[in-house]
Structure formats: C-alpha cells, structure tokens
C-alpha positions as CSV (number, residue, x, y, z in Angstrom):
1,M,85.8,276.2,-29.9
2,D,82.7,275.6,-27.8
3,D,79.3,277.3,-28.2
4,F,80.1,279.9,-25.5
5,Q,83.3,280.9,-27.2
6,K,81.6,281.1,-30.6
7,Q,78.9,283.3,-29.2
8,L,81.4,285.5,-27.4
9,Q,83.4,286.0,-30.6
10,R,80.2,286.9,-32.4
11,L,79.3,289.5,-29.8
12,K,82.8,291.0,-29.7
13,R,82.3,292.0,-33.3
14,N,80.0,294.7,-32.0
15,P,82.2,297.7,-31.1
16,I,80.0,298.7,-28.2
17,F,79.9,295.3,-26.7
18,A,83.7,294.8,-27.3
19,K,84.5,298.0,-25.4
20,A,82.3,297.2,-22.5
21,F,83.6,293.6,-22.4
22,D,87.2,294.6,-22.4
23,K,86.6,297.1,-19.5
24,R,84.8,294.5,-17.3
25,R,87.3,291.8,-18.3
26,T,90.1,293.7,-16.8
27,E,88.2,294.2,-13.5
28,A,87.2,290.5,-13.4
29,E,90.7,289.1,-14.2
30,V,92.1,290.2,-10.8
31,A,89.2,288.6,-9.0
32,F,89.4,285.4,-10.9
33,Q,93.2,285.1,-10.4
34,I,93.0,285.6,-6.7
35,R,90.2,283.1,-6.3
36,R,91.9,280.5,-8.5
37,L,95.2,280.8,-6.6
38,R,93.4,280.7,-3.2
39,E,91.4,277.6,-4.2
40,A,94.5,275.9,-5.6
41,K,95.9,276.1,-2.1
42,G,92.7,274.7,-0.6
43,W,92.1,277.8,1.4
44,S,88.8,279.5,2.3
45,Q,88.4,283.3,2.1
46,K,88.7,283.3,5.9
47,D,92.0,281.4,5.7
48,L,93.4,283.8,3.2
49,A,92.2,286.8,5.2
50,K,94.0,285.6,8.3
51,K,97.3,285.1,6.4
52,V,97.0,288.5,4.7
53,G,95.9,290.3,7.9
54,C,92.6,291.6,6.6
55,S,88.9,290.6,7.0
56,Q,87.1,287.8,5.2
57,Q,84.8,290.6,3.8
58,A,87.9,292.3,2.2
59,V,88.9,289.1,0.5
60,S,85.3,288.5,-0.6
61,A,85.3,292.1,-2.1
62,V,88.5,291.7,-4.1
63,E,87.2,288.4,-5.4
64,Q,84.1,290.1,-6.9
65,A,84.4,290.7,-10.6
66,G,82.9,294.2,-10.4
67,Y,85.1,295.4,-7.5
68,K,86.8,298.7,-8.4
69,R,88.7,299.8,-5.3
70,H,91.8,297.6,-5.6
71,S,94.8,298.9,-3.7
72,L,98.3,297.9,-4.7
73,P,99.4,297.4,-1.0
74,L,96.5,294.9,-0.4
75,L,97.1,293.2,-3.8
76,R,100.8,292.8,-3.0
77,R,100.1,291.3,0.5
78,I,97.6,288.9,-1.1
79,A,100.1,288.0,-3.9
80,A,102.9,287.4,-1.4
81,V,100.8,285.0,0.7
82,L,99.7,283.2,-2.5
83,D,103.3,282.9,-3.8
84,A,102.5,285.2,-6.7
85,D,103.6,288.6,-8.1
86,V,101.6,291.6,-8.9
87,V,102.3,293.0,-12.4
88,V,101.0,296.4,-13.5
89,A,101.3,297.4,-17.1
90,L,100.3,300.5,-18.9
91,V,99.7,299.5,-22.5
92,P,99.2,302.1,-25.3
93,R,95.8,301.9,-26.8
94,K,95.4,300.9,-30.4
95,A,95.1,303.7,-32.9
96,A,91.5,304.3,-33.8
C-alpha cells in the first residue's frame, strides 16, 4: 500500500471524513469512469460529444467529479457510444 492509500485509510477512520468521502466518491466515480473509457478510445471530449449528440461542454460537465445533475438518458447515450452499460443500484445502508 502506497503512502496515499495509507493516509486515506487513516483519514477514513474519522466518521465525519468517511461520510463526506463516501458521498463525494460516488459523484466522482461516474466522472472518472466516463473519462477513462473515453480516453481508452483515444477520443477528445469533442469527439465523444459529437458521437453522443451533445455539446463538448456537456461532456466536460459530466466528467467533473463534483457534477450533480446527471441524467439517466444522457448517461445511457454516453455509455452506448463507449460500449458500456449504465448500472444503477439502491443498496441498503448499514445499520448504525
């Protein structure tokens, strides 16, 4: 485990940090996955936007970790172009 991972594990022992981290991680994961898949194809944001039928600014927005206005229709179009599937899951929270 590298230094970053060790520090992250140490910070996640703090319940306040852990809750905030988990909330932001979920938002960031979608952005990172889209970007990773797009870059794996060698496409720019503009290339992806053209194939999806949206603006480059819309692609840029969904690739931002703090973006909170995701729509399933847009995510499905992006996924289809990237040869991926959108999976939505509602997972029960752990008992306190």
